[in-house]
N, C-alpha and C positions, 0 to 999 in steps of 0.2 A: 963373769959368770956363774950363774946359778944353777944347780943340777937337782933334780927330782926322780925318783926311780918310781914309776908306774905300779901301784898296788896290783893290778889286774894285769897286765903283760908282762911284768918285771922288765922293763925296757928303761934307759935311760932318757930323760929331755932335758933340754937346755934352753935357757934364756939369759938375755942379757938385764931383765927386769924381773923382780921377785912379786911385784904387785900385780893386780888385776886377774881377769880369768887366764887359768891356765888349760890347754886342753892337751894331752897325749897325742903326738904326731903320729903314733902306730895304729892305736886303737879308740882312739876318742874318747877316752874316758877325762872327766873333770878332775884335774888335779891341782885346784884352788886351795882347797882346806889342807893337802897334804904337805909337811914340813919341806924345808930343803933340806939335801943332803949336807951342805956347808953352813952349820948355822953360825960360825964364825965372820961370813961375808953378811947375812942378815944382822948381825950385830953392828958391824962396820958400817954398812949403809944407814943404820937407827942413828948412829953415831955422829954420823956426815950429817945429816939432815939437822940436827939439833942446833 
């Protein structure tokens, strides 16, 4: 599970996939370019893909 915190409403947003479009479910802001809170997960996912 990947978590991002919206920089507009400050609420957490969760996804099972960190790729693709990511919209805050509370305020609708596009979070696609915001880094995930759990960077270790992202590193692990990239390592697994190789």
